[in-house]
PyMOL Python script that loads the backbone (N, CA, C, O; Angstrom):
from pymol import cmd

cmd.read_pdbstr("""\
ATOM      1  N   MET A   1       0.814  -1.186   0.000  1.00  0.00           N
ATOM      2  CA  MET A   1       0.000   0.000   0.000  1.00  0.00           C
ATOM      3  C   MET A   1       0.864   1.259   0.000  1.00  0.00           C
ATOM      4  O   MET A   1       0.594   2.205  -0.740  1.00  0.00           O
ATOM      5  N   VAL A   2       1.898   1.266   0.828  1.00  0.00           N
ATOM      6  CA  VAL A   2       2.775   2.427   0.910  1.00  0.00           C
ATOM      7  C   VAL A   2       3.469   2.658  -0.427  1.00  0.00           C
ATOM      8  O   VAL A   2       3.573   3.794  -0.889  1.00  0.00           O
ATOM      9  N   SER A   3       3.946   1.575  -1.049  1.00  0.00           N
ATOM     10  CA  SER A   3       4.631   1.730  -2.327  1.00  0.00           C
ATOM     11  C   SER A   3       3.680   2.253  -3.396  1.00  0.00           C
ATOM     12  O   SER A   3       4.102   2.987  -4.289  1.00  0.00           O
ATOM     13  N   LEU A   4       2.419   1.891  -3.320  1.00  0.00           N
ATOM     14  CA  LEU A   4       1.443   2.400  -4.282  1.00  0.00           C
ATOM     15  C   LEU A   4       1.237   3.898  -4.115  1.00  0.00           C
ATOM     16  O   LEU A   4       1.053   4.611  -5.101  1.00  0.00           O
ATOM     17  N   GLN A   5       1.266   4.383  -2.882  1.00  0.00           N
ATOM     18  CA  GLN A   5       1.160   5.824  -2.638  1.00  0.00           C
ATOM     19  C   GLN A   5       2.354   6.554  -3.241  1.00  0.00           C
ATOM     20  O   GLN A   5       2.191   7.607  -3.858  1.00  0.00           O
ATOM     21  N   ALA A   6       3.536   6.011  -3.069  1.00  0.00           N
ATOM     22  CA  ALA A   6       4.739   6.625  -3.618  1.00  0.00           C
ATOM     23  C   ALA A   6       4.708   6.610  -5.143  1.00  0.00           C
ATOM     24  O   ALA A   6       5.060   7.601  -5.783  1.00  0.00           O
ATOM     25  N   ILE A   7       4.290   5.495  -5.723  1.00  0.00           N
ATOM     26  CA  ILE A   7       4.198   5.395  -7.180  1.00  0.00           C
ATOM     27  C   ILE A   7       3.198   6.409  -7.729  1.00  0.00           C
ATOM     28  O   ILE A   7       3.435   7.017  -8.773  1.00  0.00           O
ATOM     29  N   LYS A   8       2.094   6.587  -7.034  1.00  0.00           N
ATOM     30  CA  LYS A   8       1.082   7.567  -7.452  1.00  0.00           C
ATOM     31  C   LYS A   8       1.689   8.965  -7.507  1.00  0.00           C
ATOM     32  O   LYS A   8       1.451   9.704  -8.462  1.00  0.00           O
ATOM     33  N   LEU A   9       2.463   9.331  -6.503  1.00  0.00           N
ATOM     34  CA  LEU A   9       3.098  10.649  -6.491  1.00  0.00           C
ATOM     35  C   LEU A   9       4.095  10.796  -7.638  1.00  0.00           C
ATOM     36  O   LEU A   9       4.166  11.852  -8.268  1.00  0.00           O
ATOM     37  N   LEU A  10       4.856   9.753  -7.909  1.00  0.00           N
ATOM     38  CA  LEU A  10       5.807   9.809  -9.019  1.00  0.00           C
ATOM     39  C   LEU A  10       5.093   9.958 -10.350  1.00  0.00           C
ATOM     40  O   LEU A  10       5.567  10.678 -11.229  1.00  0.00           O
ATOM     41  N   ARG A  11       3.960   9.288 -10.511  1.00  0.00           N
ATOM     42  CA  ARG A  11       3.182   9.421 -11.757  1.00  0.00           C
ATOM     43  C   ARG A  11       2.578  10.816 -11.897  1.00  0.00           C
ATOM     44  O   ARG A  11       2.298  11.277 -13.004  1.00  0.00           O
ATOM     45  N   GLU A  12       2.381  11.482 -10.752  1.00  0.00           N
ATOM     46  CA  GLU A  12       1.883  12.858 -10.769  1.00  0.00           C
ATOM     47  C   GLU A  12       3.013  13.861 -10.942  1.00  0.00           C
ATOM     48  O   GLU A  12       2.826  15.062 -10.746  1.00  0.00           O
ATOM     49  N   LYS A  13       4.197  13.356 -11.314  1.00  0.00           N
ATOM     50  CA  LYS A  13       5.386  14.178 -11.554  1.00  0.00           C
ATOM     51  C   LYS A  13       5.943  14.849 -10.298  1.00  0.00           C
ATOM     52  O   LYS A  13       6.636  15.863 -10.386  1.00  0.00           O
ATOM     53  N   LYS A  14       5.637  14.277  -9.129  1.00  0.00           N
ATOM     54  CA  LYS A  14       6.267  14.746  -7.893  1.00  0.00           C
ATOM     55  C   LYS A  14       7.691  14.193  -7.868  1.00  0.00           C
ATOM     56  O   LYS A  14       8.001  13.230  -8.568  1.00  0.00           O
ATOM     57  N   SER A  15       8.537  14.796  -7.072  1.00  0.00           N
ATOM     58  CA  SER A  15       9.926  14.352  -7.010  1.00  0.00           C
ATOM     59  C   SER A  15      10.049  13.031  -6.239  1.00  0.00           C
ATOM     60  O   SER A  15       9.164  12.654  -5.471  1.00  0.00           O
ATOM     61  N   ALA A  16      11.159  12.350  -6.466  1.00  0.00           N
ATOM     62  CA  ALA A  16      11.432  11.121  -5.727  1.00  0.00           C
ATOM     63  C   ALA A  16      11.539  11.424  -4.237  1.00  0.00           C
ATOM     64  O   ALA A  16      11.164  10.597  -3.406  1.00  0.00           O
ATOM     65  N   LEU A  17      12.051  12.612  -3.893  1.00  0.00           N
ATOM     66  CA  LEU A  17      12.148  13.015  -2.499  1.00  0.00           C
ATOM     67  C   LEU A  17      10.761  13.116  -1.869  1.00  0.00           C
ATOM     68  O   LEU A  17      10.555  12.641  -0.752  1.00  0.00           O
ATOM     69  N   GLU A  18       9.809  13.729  -2.573  1.00  0.00           N
ATOM     70  CA  GLU A  18       8.438  13.834  -2.056  1.00  0.00           C
ATOM     71  C   GLU A  18       7.801  12.443  -1.905  1.00  0.00           C
ATOM     72  O   GLU A  18       7.097  12.180  -0.930  1.00  0.00           O
ATOM     73  N   ALA A  19       8.052  11.569  -2.866  1.00  0.00           N
ATOM     74  CA  ALA A  19       7.508  10.206  -2.796  1.00  0.00           C
ATOM     75  C   ALA A  19       8.118   9.448  -1.624  1.00  0.00           C
ATOM     76  O   ALA A  19       7.412   8.730  -0.916  1.00  0.00           O
ATOM     77  N   ALA A  20       9.423   9.602  -1.416  1.00  0.00           N
ATOM     78  CA  ALA A  20      10.081   8.926  -0.294  1.00  0.00           C
ATOM     79  C   ALA A  20       9.555   9.449   1.038  1.00  0.00           C
ATOM     80  O   ALA A  20       9.291   8.668   1.952  1.00  0.00           O
ATOM     81  N   LYS A  21       9.402  10.771   1.151  1.00  0.00           N
ATOM     82  CA  LYS A  21       8.868  11.349   2.389  1.00  0.00           C
ATOM     83  C   LYS A  21       7.468  10.825   2.673  1.00  0.00           C
ATOM     84  O   LYS A  21       7.156  10.477   3.812  1.00  0.00           O
ATOM     85  N   ALA A  22       6.621  10.765   1.646  1.00  0.00           N
ATOM     86  CA  ALA A  22       5.261  10.269   1.835  1.00  0.00           C
ATOM     87  C   ALA A  22       5.265   8.807   2.271  1.00  0.00           C
ATOM     88  O   ALA A  22       4.490   8.412   3.142  1.00  0.00           O
ATOM     89  N   ALA A  23       6.137   8.010   1.666  1.00  0.00           N
ATOM     90  CA  ALA A  23       6.219   6.593   2.022  1.00  0.00           C
ATOM     91  C   ALA A  23       6.689   6.418   3.461  1.00  0.00           C
ATOM     92  O   ALA A  23       6.135   5.609   4.205  1.00  0.00           O
ATOM     93  N   ILE A  24       7.700   7.168   3.848  1.00  0.00           N
ATOM     94  CA  ILE A  24       8.227   7.054   5.215  1.00  0.00           C
ATOM     95  C   ILE A  24       7.185   7.479   6.237  1.00  0.00           C
ATOM     96  O   ILE A  24       7.018   6.827   7.267  1.00  0.00           O
ATOM     97  N   MET A  25       6.483   8.575   5.953  1.00  0.00           N
ATOM     98  CA  MET A  25       5.462   9.040   6.890  1.00  0.00           C
ATOM     99  C   MET A  25       4.325   8.025   7.007  1.00  0.00           C
ATOM    100  O   MET A  25       3.785   7.822   8.095  1.00  0.00           O
ATOM    101  N   ALA A  26       3.960   7.385   5.891  1.00  0.00           N
ATOM    102  CA  ALA A  26       2.917   6.356   5.942  1.00  0.00           C
ATOM    103  C   ALA A  26       3.385   5.153   6.759  1.00  0.00           C
ATOM    104  O   ALA A  26       2.614   4.589   7.535  1.00  0.00           O
ATOM    105  N   LEU A  27       4.643   4.763   6.586  1.00  0.00           N
ATOM    106  CA  LEU A  27       5.185   3.650   7.374  1.00  0.00           C
ATOM    107  C   LEU A  27       5.240   3.997   8.857  1.00  0.00           C
ATOM    108  O   LEU A  27       4.972   3.143   9.704  1.00  0.00           O
ATOM    109  N   GLU A  28       5.582   5.238   9.177  1.00  0.00           N
ATOM    110  CA  GLU A  28       5.638   5.665  10.572  1.00  0.00           C
ATOM    111  C   GLU A  28       4.254   5.644  11.214  1.00  0.00           C
ATOM    112  O   GLU A  28       4.124   5.399  12.413  1.00  0.00           O
ATOM    113  N   ASP A  29       3.224   5.902  10.411  1.00  0.00           N
ATOM    114  CA  ASP A  29       1.847   5.918  10.926  1.00  0.00           C
ATOM    115  C   ASP A  29       1.241   4.524  11.045  1.00  0.00           C
ATOM    116  O   ASP A  29       0.203   4.348  11.684  1.00  0.00           O
ATOM    117  N   SER A  30       1.882   3.539  10.434  1.00  0.00           N
ATOM    118  CA  SER A  30       1.324   2.190  10.399  1.00  0.00           C
ATOM    119  C   SER A  30       1.656   1.404  11.677  1.00  0.00           C
ATOM    120  O   SER A  30       2.804   1.398  12.123  1.00  0.00           O
ATOM    121  N   PRO A  31       0.650   0.745  12.263  1.00  0.00           N
ATOM    122  CA  PRO A  31       0.933  -0.106  13.416  1.00  0.00           C
ATOM    123  C   PRO A  31       1.607  -1.426  13.017  1.00  0.00           C
ATOM    124  O   PRO A  31       2.029  -2.192  13.884  1.00  0.00           O
ATOM    125  N   TRP A  32       1.708  -1.687  11.727  1.00  0.00           N
ATOM    126  CA  TRP A  32       2.242  -2.956  11.235  1.00  0.00           C
ATOM    127  C   TRP A  32       3.742  -2.913  10.959  1.00  0.00           C
ATOM    128  O   TRP A  32       4.347  -3.951  10.691  1.00  0.00           O
ATOM    129  N   THR A  33       4.341  -1.750  11.019  1.00  0.00           N
ATOM    130  CA  THR A  33       5.784  -1.661  10.773  1.00  0.00           C
ATOM    131  C   THR A  33       6.474  -1.037  11.984  1.00  0.00           C
ATOM    132  O   THR A  33       5.821  -0.472  12.862  1.00  0.00           O
ATOM    133  N   ASN A  34       7.778  -1.146  12.019  1.00  0.00           N
ATOM    134  CA  ASN A  34       8.519  -0.520  13.111  1.00  0.00           C
ATOM    135  C   ASN A  34       9.217   0.757  12.652  1.00  0.00           C
ATOM    136  O   ASN A  34      10.115   1.252  13.334  1.00  0.00           O
ATOM    137  N   ALA A  35       8.814   1.291  11.511  1.00  0.00           N
ATOM    138  CA  ALA A  35       9.379   2.562  11.042  1.00  0.00           C
ATOM    139  C   ALA A  35       9.068   3.639  12.062  1.00  0.00           C
ATOM    140  O   ALA A  35       7.983   3.662  12.643  1.00  0.00           O
ATOM    141  N   GLY A  36      10.005   4.514  12.274  1.00  0.00           N
ATOM    142  CA  GLY A  36       9.813   5.580  13.244  1.00  0.00           C
ATOM    143  C   GLY A  36      10.090   5.153  14.670  1.00  0.00           C
ATOM    144  O   GLY A  36       9.909   5.930  15.607  1.00  0.00           O
ATOM    145  N   MET A  37      10.531   3.908  14.833  1.00  0.00           N
ATOM    146  CA  MET A  37      10.810   3.404  16.179  1.00  0.00           C
ATOM    147  C   MET A  37      12.283   3.556  16.532  1.00  0.00           C
ATOM    148  O   MET A  37      12.772   2.907  17.456  1.00  0.00           O
ATOM    149  N   GLY A  38      12.989   4.408  15.803  1.00  0.00           N
ATOM    150  CA  GLY A  38      14.415   4.580  16.031  1.00  0.00           C
ATOM    151  C   GLY A  38      14.747   5.554  17.142  1.00  0.00           C
ATOM    152  O   GLY A  38      15.910   5.916  17.324  1.00  0.00           O
ATOM    153  N   SER A  39      13.755   5.976  17.877  1.00  0.00           N
ATOM    154  CA  SER A  39      13.996   6.902  18.977  1.00  0.00           C
ATOM    155  C   SER A  39      14.664   6.179  20.139  1.00  0.00           C
ATOM    156  O   SER A  39      14.591   4.957  20.264  1.00  0.00           O
ATOM    157  N   ASN A  40      15.302   6.955  20.965  1.00  0.00           N
ATOM    158  CA  ASN A  40      16.006   6.384  22.111  1.00  0.00           C
ATOM    159  C   ASN A  40      15.632   7.119  23.389  1.00  0.00           C
ATOM    160  O   ASN A  40      15.314   8.308  23.375  1.00  0.00           O
ATOM    161  N   LEU A  41      15.676   6.392  24.478  1.00  0.00           N
ATOM    162  CA  LEU A  41      15.489   7.015  25.784  1.00  0.00           C
ATOM    163  C   LEU A  41      16.796   7.630  26.237  1.00  0.00           C
ATOM    164  O   LEU A  41      17.858   7.021  26.109  1.00  0.00           O
ATOM    165  N   THR A  42      16.715   8.834  26.765  1.00  0.00           N
ATOM    166  CA  THR A  42      17.903   9.485  27.323  1.00  0.00           C
ATOM    167  C   THR A  42      18.084   9.027  28.765  1.00  0.00           C
ATOM    168  O   THR A  42      17.236   8.322  29.312  1.00  0.00           O
ATOM    169  N   ILE A  43      19.175   9.426  29.366  1.00  0.00           N
ATOM    170  CA  ILE A  43      19.431   9.084  30.769  1.00  0.00           C
ATOM    171  C   ILE A  43      18.316   9.610  31.662  1.00  0.00           C
ATOM    172  O   ILE A  43      17.956   8.989  32.661  1.00  0.00           O
ATOM    173  N   SER A  44      17.768  10.783  31.280  1.00  0.00           N
ATOM    174  CA  SER A  44      16.702  11.373  32.093  1.00  0.00           C
ATOM    175  C   SER A  44      15.326  10.762  31.812  1.00  0.00           C
ATOM    176  O   SER A  44      14.348  11.104  32.477  1.00  0.00           O
ATOM    177  N   GLY A  45      15.249   9.853  30.822  1.00  0.00           N
ATOM    178  CA  GLY A  45      13.989   9.170  30.539  1.00  0.00           C
ATOM    179  C   GLY A  45      13.157   9.800  29.442  1.00  0.00           C
ATOM    180  O   GLY A  45      12.068   9.305  29.153  1.00  0.00           O
ATOM    181  N   SER A  46      13.622  10.873  28.817  1.00  0.00           N
ATOM    182  CA  SER A  46      12.874  11.458  27.699  1.00  0.00           C
ATOM    183  C   SER A  46      13.229  10.717  26.408  1.00  0.00           C
ATOM    184  O   SER A  46      14.261  10.051  26.327  1.00  0.00           O
ATOM    185  N   VAL A  47      12.361  10.839  25.400  1.00  0.00           N
ATOM    186  CA  VAL A  47      12.566  10.166  24.126  1.00  0.00           C
ATOM    187  C   VAL A  47      13.110  11.178  23.118  1.00  0.00           C
ATOM    188  O   VAL A  47      12.536  12.253  22.942  1.00  0.00           O
ATOM    189  N   GLU A  48      14.203  10.838  22.467  1.00  0.00           N
ATOM    190  CA  GLU A  48      14.806  11.696  21.451  1.00  0.00           C
ATOM    191  C   GLU A  48      15.014  10.912  20.168  1.00  0.00           C
ATOM    192  O   GLU A  48      15.240   9.702  20.187  1.00  0.00           O
ATOM    193  N   CYS A  49      14.933  11.624  19.053  1.00  0.00           N
ATOM    194  CA  CYS A  49      15.068  10.970  17.758  1.00  0.00           C
ATOM    195  C   CYS A  49      16.032  11.742  16.861  1.00  0.00           C
ATOM    196  O   CYS A  49      16.086  12.971  16.911  1.00  0.00           O
ATOM    197  N   ASP A  50      16.786  11.025  16.048  1.00  0.00           N
ATOM    198  CA  ASP A  50      17.645  11.594  15.009  1.00  0.00           C
ATOM    199  C   ASP A  50      17.116  11.099  13.664  1.00  0.00           C
ATOM    200  O   ASP A  50      16.642   9.968  13.562  1.00  0.00           O
ATOM    201  N   ALA A  51      17.195  11.930  12.647  1.00  0.00           N
ATOM    202  CA  ALA A  51      16.756  11.516  11.315  1.00  0.00           C
ATOM    203  C   ALA A  51      17.438  12.381  10.263  1.00  0.00           C
ATOM    204  O   ALA A  51      17.845  13.511  10.534  1.00  0.00           O
ATOM    205  N   SER A  52      17.554  11.827   9.055  1.00  0.00           N
ATOM    206  CA  SER A  52      18.111  12.602   7.952  1.00  0.00           C
ATOM    207  C   SER A  52      17.492  12.132   6.647  1.00  0.00           C
ATOM    208  O   SER A  52      16.957  11.027   6.558  1.00  0.00           O
ATOM    209  N   ILE A  53      17.573  12.987   5.640  1.00  0.00           N
ATOM    210  CA  ILE A  53      17.089  12.642   4.304  1.00  0.00           C
ATOM    211  C   ILE A  53      17.922  13.425   3.303  1.00  0.00           C
ATOM    212  O   ILE A  53      18.383  14.528   3.596  1.00  0.00           O
ATOM    213  N   MET A  54      18.114  12.845   2.107  1.00  0.00           N
ATOM    214  CA  MET A  54      18.916  13.509   1.085  1.00  0.00           C
ATOM    215  C   MET A  54      18.245  13.362  -0.269  1.00  0.00           C
ATOM    216  O   MET A  54      17.699  12.307  -0.592  1.00  0.00           O
ATOM    217  N   ASP A  55      18.288  14.418  -1.051  1.00  0.00           N
ATOM    218  CA  ASP A  55      17.813  14.402  -2.425  1.00  0.00           C
ATOM    219  C   ASP A  55      18.996  14.004  -3.299  1.00  0.00           C
ATOM    220  O   ASP A  55      19.947  14.771  -3.448  1.00  0.00           O
ATOM    221  N   GLY A  56      18.938  12.818  -3.871  1.00  0.00           N
ATOM    222  CA  GLY A  56      20.052  12.310  -4.665  1.00  0.00           C
ATOM    223  C   GLY A  56      20.288  13.084  -5.942  1.00  0.00           C
ATOM    224  O   GLY A  56      21.379  13.017  -6.509  1.00  0.00           O
ATOM    225  N   TYR A  57      19.293  13.817  -6.408  1.00  0.00           N
ATOM    226  CA  TYR A  57      19.444  14.593  -7.641  1.00  0.00           C
ATOM    227  C   TYR A  57      20.195  15.898  -7.377  1.00  0.00           C
ATOM    228  O   TYR A  57      21.147  16.224  -8.086  1.00  0.00           O
ATOM    229  N   THR A  58      19.770  16.637  -6.362  1.00  0.00           N
ATOM    230  CA  THR A  58      20.382  17.931  -6.066  1.00  0.00           C
ATOM    231  C   THR A  58      21.485  17.842  -5.019  1.00  0.00           C
ATOM    232  O   THR A  58      22.260  18.782  -4.846  1.00  0.00           O
ATOM    233  N   LEU A  59      21.554  16.723  -4.329  1.00  0.00           N
ATOM    234  CA  LEU A  59      22.483  16.484  -3.227  1.00  0.00           C
ATOM    235  C   LEU A  59      22.204  17.376  -2.014  1.00  0.00           C
ATOM    236  O   LEU A  59      23.050  17.499  -1.129  1.00  0.00           O
ATOM    237  N   GLN A  60      21.033  17.993  -1.971  1.00  0.00           N
ATOM    238  CA  GLN A  60      20.643  18.736  -0.784  1.00  0.00           C
ATOM    239  C   GLN A  60      20.191  17.744   0.275  1.00  0.00           C
ATOM    240  O   GLN A  60      19.667  16.677  -0.046  1.00  0.00           O
ATOM    241  N   TYR A  61      20.394  18.096   1.527  1.00  0.00           N
ATOM    242  CA  TYR A  61      20.037  17.195   2.606  1.00  0.00           C
ATOM    243  C   TYR A  61      19.545  17.984   3.803  1.00  0.00           C
ATOM    244  O   TYR A  61      19.741  19.195   3.906  1.00  0.00           O
ATOM    245  N   GLY A  62      18.912  17.275   4.684  1.00  0.00           N
ATOM    246  CA  GLY A  62      18.472  17.863   5.937  1.00  0.00           C
ATOM    247  C   GLY A  62      18.555  16.812   7.022  1.00  0.00           C
ATOM    248  O   GLY A  62      18.466  15.613   6.757  1.00  0.00           O
ATOM    249  N   ALA A  63      18.725  17.272   8.236  1.00  0.00           N
ATOM    250  CA  ALA A  63      18.832  16.341   9.353  1.00  0.00           C
ATOM    251  C   ALA A  63      18.373  17.024  10.627  1.00  0.00           C
ATOM    252  O   ALA A  63      18.423  18.247  10.752  1.00  0.00           O
ATOM    253  N   VAL A  64      17.931  16.221  11.556  1.00  0.00           N
ATOM    254  CA  VAL A  64      17.596  16.697  12.896  1.00  0.00           C
ATOM    255  C   VAL A  64      18.256  15.761  13.888  1.00  0.00           C
ATOM    256  O   VAL A  64      18.510  14.594  13.589  1.00  0.00           O
ATOM    257  N   GLY A  65      18.528  16.278  15.052  1.00  0.00           N
ATOM    258  CA  GLY A  65      19.143  15.455  16.079  1.00  0.00           C
ATOM    259  C   GLY A  65      18.596  15.786  17.448  1.00  0.00           C
ATOM    260  O   GLY A  65      18.370  16.949  17.780  1.00  0.00           O
ATOM    261  N   ALA A  66      18.390  14.760  18.229  1.00  0.00           N
ATOM    262  CA  ALA A  66      17.935  14.884  19.614  1.00  0.00           C
ATOM    263  C   ALA A  66      16.637  15.670  19.731  1.00  0.00           C
ATOM    264  O   ALA A  66      16.460  16.456  20.661  1.00  0.00           O
ATOM    265  N   VAL A  67      15.707  15.449  18.759  1.00  0.00           N
ATOM    266  CA  VAL A  67      14.417  16.139  18.832  1.00  0.00           C
ATOM    267  C   VAL A  67      13.450  15.347  19.704  1.00  0.00           C
ATOM    268  O   VAL A  67      13.498  14.118  19.756  1.00  0.00           O
ATOM    269  N   GLN A  68      12.588  16.065  20.376  1.00  0.00           N
ATOM    270  CA  GLN A  68      11.612  15.445  21.288  1.00  0.00           C
ATOM    271  C   GLN A  68      10.199  15.898  20.938  1.00  0.00           C
ATOM    272  O   GLN A  68      10.000  16.997  20.419  1.00  0.00           O
ATOM    273  N   GLY A  69       9.232  15.050  21.223  1.00  0.00           N
ATOM    274  CA  GLY A  69       7.823  15.419  21.166  1.00  0.00           C
ATOM    275  C   GLY A  69       7.238  15.591  19.783  1.00  0.00           C
ATOM    276  O   GLY A  69       6.261  16.324  19.629  1.00  0.00           O
ATOM    277  N   ILE A  70       7.794  14.947  18.769  1.00  0.00           N
ATOM    278  CA  ILE A  70       7.220  15.030  17.429  1.00  0.00           C
ATOM    279  C   ILE A  70       6.912  13.631  16.923  1.00  0.00           C
ATOM    280  O   ILE A  70       7.523  12.649  17.344  1.00  0.00           O
ATOM    281  N   ILE A  71       5.960  13.564  16.020  1.00  0.00           N
ATOM    282  CA  ILE A  71       5.600  12.266  15.442  1.00  0.00           C
ATOM    283  C   ILE A  71       6.436  11.964  14.207  1.00  0.00           C
ATOM    284  O   ILE A  71       6.899  10.837  14.025  1.00  0.00           O
ATOM    285  N   SER A  72       6.627  12.962  13.365  1.00  0.00           N
ATOM    286  CA  SER A  72       7.425  12.774  12.163  1.00  0.00           C
ATOM    287  C   SER A  72       8.446  13.890  12.034  1.00  0.00           C
ATOM    288  O   SER A  72       8.108  15.067  12.162  1.00  0.00           O
ATOM    289  N   GLN A  73       9.664  13.531  11.788  1.00  0.00           N
ATOM    290  CA  GLN A  73      10.737  14.514  11.670  1.00  0.00           C
ATOM    291  C   GLN A  73      10.560  15.404  10.455  1.00  0.00           C
ATOM    292  O   GLN A  73      11.140  16.489  10.404  1.00  0.00           O
ATOM    293  N   PHE A  74       9.775  14.978   9.473  1.00  0.00           N
ATOM    294  CA  PHE A  74       9.597  15.756   8.248  1.00  0.00           C
ATOM    295  C   PHE A  74       8.775  17.028   8.469  1.00  0.00           C
ATOM    296  O   PHE A  74       8.738  17.895   7.596  1.00  0.00           O
ATOM    297  N   VAL A  75       8.132  17.145   9.596  1.00  0.00           N
ATOM    298  CA  VAL A  75       7.349  18.356   9.850  1.00  0.00           C
ATOM    299  C   VAL A  75       8.216  19.497  10.357  1.00  0.00           C
ATOM    300  O   VAL A  75       7.751  20.633  10.456  1.00  0.00           O
ATOM    301  N   ILE A  76       9.450  19.213  10.673  1.00  0.00           N
ATOM    302  CA  ILE A  76      10.354  20.259  11.178  1.00  0.00           C
ATOM    303  C   ILE A  76      10.909  21.054  10.019  1.00  0.00           C
ATOM    304  O   ILE A  76      11.691  21.982  10.226  1.00  0.00           O
TER     305      ILE A  76
END
""", "prot")
cmd.dss("prot")
cmd.show_as("cartoon", "prot")
cmd.util.cbc("prot")
cmd.orient("prot")
């Protein structure tokens, strides 16, 4: 199902980056996968997450580190 969403975006001439972001966000929202479970507990007991993404065409990238209280890093 997730791959079909990504394929739909590509057919609509969206970028591969947009399709990848949509697929990752759908996987993070799914109770059937462990995507988005890469967060870690800190010594103080809070949950922090690191994430990155890169556009292979333009070589532009973005990353976040030690973020708390968000569901998807792509909203930052």
